[in-house]
N, C-alpha and C positions, 0 to 999 in steps of 0.2 A: 504493500500500500504506500502511496505517495505520502511523504511526511507532511506535506502542506495541508492534506485533508484528514490527517489522523487526529482523532479527538483525544483529549486528556480527560475531560469531564464535561458532563451535560446534565442540565436540569430540564427535562422535556418540556417544550412549549415556552421556555423563558430564555435560556442562554446556553452557548456552546463554547468551550475553550479548546482551541486547536493546539497541536504540538509546536506549531511555528510561532505562537504567541498571539495569534488572531483571536478576537472574541466576537462572536456573534450574538447580538440581542435579538431575540425572536419576537419579544412582546414589549410593548411600551416605548417605542422609538419616537413617537410623535412629540414634538416640542410645543410647549404652550407658552404664549407670550405672557409677561408679567402684567398684572392688572394695575391700573391707576385708580381703581374704585377703592374707597376706604371701607374696610372690613370691621366688623364688631371687635376684632382683636386689636385694632389700632395700628396694625402693621401694614405698610404699603411699599411698593417697589416701582422704580422707574428705570430699571436695568434695561 
């Protein structure tokens, strides 16, 4: 088997760690922009 596709560890449906150091995130890759709305916690971000 080619070492670039050989897996070291896997959490099915979430993440795969390859022998070459590559990490595949299978779930939750979407980016969410910071909110400028004020929340009940009093914490806001403008990043």
